[in-house]
C-alpha positions as CSV (number, residue, x, y, z in Angstrom):
1,M,0.0,0.0,0.0
2,F,2.8,2.5,1.0
3,K,5.4,2.8,-1.7
4,L,8.3,3.7,0.6
5,R,11.8,2.5,0.6
6,L,13.7,2.0,3.8
7,G,17.0,3.5,4.5
8,D,17.3,5.5,1.3
9,R,17.4,9.0,2.8
10,T,20.3,10.8,4.6
11,S,18.5,13.0,7.1
12,L,19.5,16.5,8.2
13,Y,17.4,16.1,11.3
14,Y,16.0,13.3,13.6
15,L,12.6,13.7,15.2
16,V,12.8,11.4,18.3
17,C,9.2,10.9,19.6
18,D,7.4,9.1,22.3
19,L,3.7,8.9,23.2
20,E,1.8,7.8,26.3
21,A,-1.8,6.7,26.2
22,T,-4.7,5.6,28.4
23,C,-4.5,2.1,29.5
24,I,-6.3,-0.4,31.7
25,Y,-5.4,-3.5,33.6
26,P,-6.4,-6.3,33.3
27,P,-6.7,-5.6,29.5
28,Q,-10.3,-5.3,28.1
29,Q,-11.1,-6.1,24.4
30,D,-13.4,-3.0,24.2
31,W,-10.9,-0.5,25.6
32,E,-10.2,2.4,23.3
33,T,-6.7,3.7,23.7
34,E,-6.2,7.5,23.5
35,I,-2.9,9.5,23.5
36,I,-2.5,11.5,26.6
37,E,1.1,12.8,26.3
38,V,3.4,13.7,23.4
39,G,7.1,14.2,23.9
40,A,9.5,15.0,21.0
41,I,13.1,16.2,20.5
42,I,14.5,17.5,17.2
43,L,18.2,16.6,16.8
44,N,20.6,17.6,14.0
45,S,22.7,15.0,12.1
46,N,25.3,15.3,14.8
47,L,22.7,14.4,17.4
48,E,22.8,17.9,18.9
49,K,19.4,19.0,20.3
50,V,17.7,21.7,18.2
51,S,14.4,21.9,20.2
52,E,12.0,19.8,22.3
53,F,8.2,19.6,22.6
54,Q,6.0,18.2,25.3
55,E,2.2,18.5,25.9
56,Y,-0.5,16.5,27.6
57,V,-3.5,15.6,25.7
58,Q,-7.1,15.4,27.0
59,P,-8.8,12.0,26.3
60,V,-12.4,12.1,25.0
61,I,-13.7,8.5,25.2
62,N,-12.2,7.5,28.5
63,A,-11.9,10.9,30.1
64,N,-11.0,9.7,33.6
65,L,-7.5,7.9,33.8
66,T,-7.6,4.5,35.4
67,P,-5.7,3.8,38.6
68,Y,-3.4,1.6,36.6
69,C,-2.6,4.5,34.1
70,L,-2.1,7.0,36.9
71,E,0.4,4.7,38.7
72,L,2.3,3.6,35.5
73,T,2.7,7.1,33.9
74,K,2.5,9.4,37.0
75,I,0.4,11.6,34.8
76,T,-2.3,13.1,36.9
77,Q,-6.0,13.7,36.2
78,A,-5.4,17.4,36.4
79,D,-2.7,17.3,33.8
80,V,-5.1,15.9,31.1
81,D,-8.1,17.8,32.3
82,R,-6.4,21.1,31.6
83,A,-4.8,20.0,28.3
84,G,-6.0,20.4,24.7
85,K,-7.6,17.7,22.7
86,F,-5.5,15.8,20.3
87,P,-6.1,17.8,17.1
88,E,-5.1,21.0,18.9
89,V,-1.9,19.5,20.4
90,Y,-1.1,17.8,17.1
91,G,-1.5,21.1,15.2
92,R,0.8,22.9,17.6
93,M,3.4,20.1,17.3
94,L,3.3,20.4,13.4
95,T,3.9,24.2,13.8
96,W,6.7,23.5,16.2
97,M,8.3,21.1,13.7
98,R,8.1,23.5,10.8
99,E,9.4,26.4,12.9
100,N,12.5,24.3,13.7
101,G,13.4,23.4,10.1
102,L,11.6,20.2,9.4
103,I,10.0,19.7,6.0
104,L,6.9,17.5,6.2
105,Q,6.2,17.0,2.5
106,P,7.1,13.3,1.6
107,V,9.3,14.1,-1.5
108,M,11.2,16.8,0.4
109,Q,11.2,15.3,3.9
110,N,14.5,16.2,5.6
111,F,14.2,14.2,8.8
112,T,13.7,10.6,10.1
113,L,11.2,9.8,12.8
114,I,12.8,7.8,15.5
115,T,10.7,5.7,17.9
116,D,11.2,3.0,20.6
117,G,9.6,0.1,18.7
118,V,6.7,0.0,16.4
119,F,3.9,0.4,18.8
120,D,3.5,4.1,18.8
121,C,3.1,4.4,15.0
122,N,1.2,1.2,14.4
123,Q,-1.3,1.6,17.2
124,Y,-1.3,4.8,19.1
125,I,-1.1,7.2,16.2
126,R,-3.1,5.0,13.9
127,Y,-6.2,4.7,16.2
128,Q,-5.9,8.4,17.4
129,C,-6.1,9.5,13.8
130,I,-9.2,7.4,13.2
131,Q,-10.9,8.6,16.4
132,S,-10.0,12.3,15.7
133,K,-10.9,12.0,12.0
134,L,-7.4,13.0,10.9
135,K,-5.3,11.6,8.1
136,Y,-2.4,9.5,9.2
137,P,0.8,11.7,8.8
138,E,2.8,10.8,5.7
139,W,6.0,11.6,7.7
140,A,5.2,8.8,10.2
141,K,4.6,6.0,7.7
142,S,8.3,5.3,7.6
143,F,10.4,5.4,10.7
144,G,13.5,4.3,12.6
145,N,13.1,1.7,15.3
146,I,15.9,2.3,17.8
147,K,15.6,-1.4,18.9
148,K,16.6,-2.5,15.4
149,H,19.3,0.1,15.2
150,F,20.6,-1.2,18.6
151,T,21.0,-4.8,17.4
152,K,22.5,-3.6,14.0
153,V,25.3,-1.8,15.8
154,L,25.7,-4.3,18.6
155,P,24.5,-7.7,17.1
156,H,25.9,-9.6,20.0
157,T,23.2,-8.2,22.2
158,R,20.5,-9.9,20.3
159,K,18.4,-12.1,22.7
160,A,18.2,-15.8,22.1
161,D,14.4,-15.5,22.2
162,K,14.6,-12.8,19.6
163,K,12.7,-10.4,21.8
164,S,13.9,-6.7,21.6
165,N,15.9,-5.1,24.4
166,S,13.9,-2.5,26.5
167,I,15.1,1.0,27.1
168,T,16.5,0.1,30.4
169,E,18.3,-2.9,29.0
170,M,19.8,-0.9,26.1
171,L,21.0,1.8,28.7
172,A,22.5,-0.9,30.9
173,I,24.4,-2.5,28.0
174,L,25.7,0.9,27.0
175,N,26.6,1.7,30.7
176,I,24.5,4.8,30.6
177,P,22.9,5.8,33.9
178,M,19.1,5.7,34.0
179,D,17.4,9.0,34.8
180,G,13.9,10.5,34.4
181,Q,10.6,8.8,34.7
182,L,9.9,5.8,32.6
183,H,6.5,5.9,30.8
184,R,6.6,9.7,30.4
185,A,6.8,10.8,26.8
186,L,9.6,13.4,27.0
187,D,11.7,11.6,29.5
188,D,11.5,8.4,27.3
189,A,12.4,10.4,24.2
190,K,15.5,11.8,26.1
191,L,16.5,8.3,27.0
192,V,16.3,7.2,23.3
193,V,18.6,10.2,22.4
194,K,21.1,8.9,25.0
195,I,20.9,5.5,23.4
196,M,21.6,7.0,20.0
197,K,24.6,8.9,21.3
198,G,25.8,5.7,22.9
199,L,25.7,3.8,19.7
200,R,27.6,6.6,17.9
201,K,30.5,5.8,20.2
202,F,30.6,2.3,18.6
203,R,29.8,3.5,15.1
204,P,30.7,7.2,14.8
205,R,29.2,7.6,11.3
206,F,26.1,5.6,11.9
207,E,23.0,7.0,10.4
208,F,19.7,6.2,12.1
209,R,17.6,5.7,8.9
210,S,14.1,4.5,8.4
211,N,14.0,0.7,9.0
212,E,10.3,0.2,9.5
213,I,7.1,0.9,7.4
214,L,3.7,1.3,8.9
215,R,2.2,-2.2,8.9
216,T,-1.0,-2.2,6.8
217,N,-2.1,-5.5,8.3
218,W,-1.6,-4.3,12.0
219,E,-4.5,-5.2,14.1
220,V,-5.8,-2.1,15.8
221,R,-6.3,-3.1,19.5
222,F,-8.2,-0.8,21.8
223,F,-6.3,-1.9,24.9
224,T,-2.6,-2.3,26.2
């Protein structure tokens, strides 16, 4: 469906992005996940920070955060109650991206989106766009999965069961101290940046190119 080639673009910038979303435990088949925090960092090709963005998002379908979500993310009900809804926050993020030099048009796109795994693009963004009646962003249909980059630079760290290393495991392997709050969007994005810089110590010229394409057959699940 998407005629994209992986790894064929040298980027002037990287957009490191992480999302947090509503969640419930135990999982429920009819639970509709909604984005509640966006955290992003723009880096130049030398991995120097250009700018960062963080905003909470007000959920619409499940407006009250579950006890599990409150405990996992440490995001408060007040944080989301006073936040804008997703179309507003997304619009401000696009403005921020453009103001900091990113070109969003597919042919001219000058940055690579970097995420921790495939989940944010394949589930959170996909369903949020459906719910908010927005078109899925072209610039997020091809992205760099830091977990794949990690095992490409350090193949000996690949697990026997083929499961990916978590953020904390990648940091430990790189001997980088853990800081910040896990499951908070901007803090997780900052940790991904640390991992990128740690990998550059092993491969100084390594480019974090796109290595994933939005999966057209991904099952949209309304729970985590």
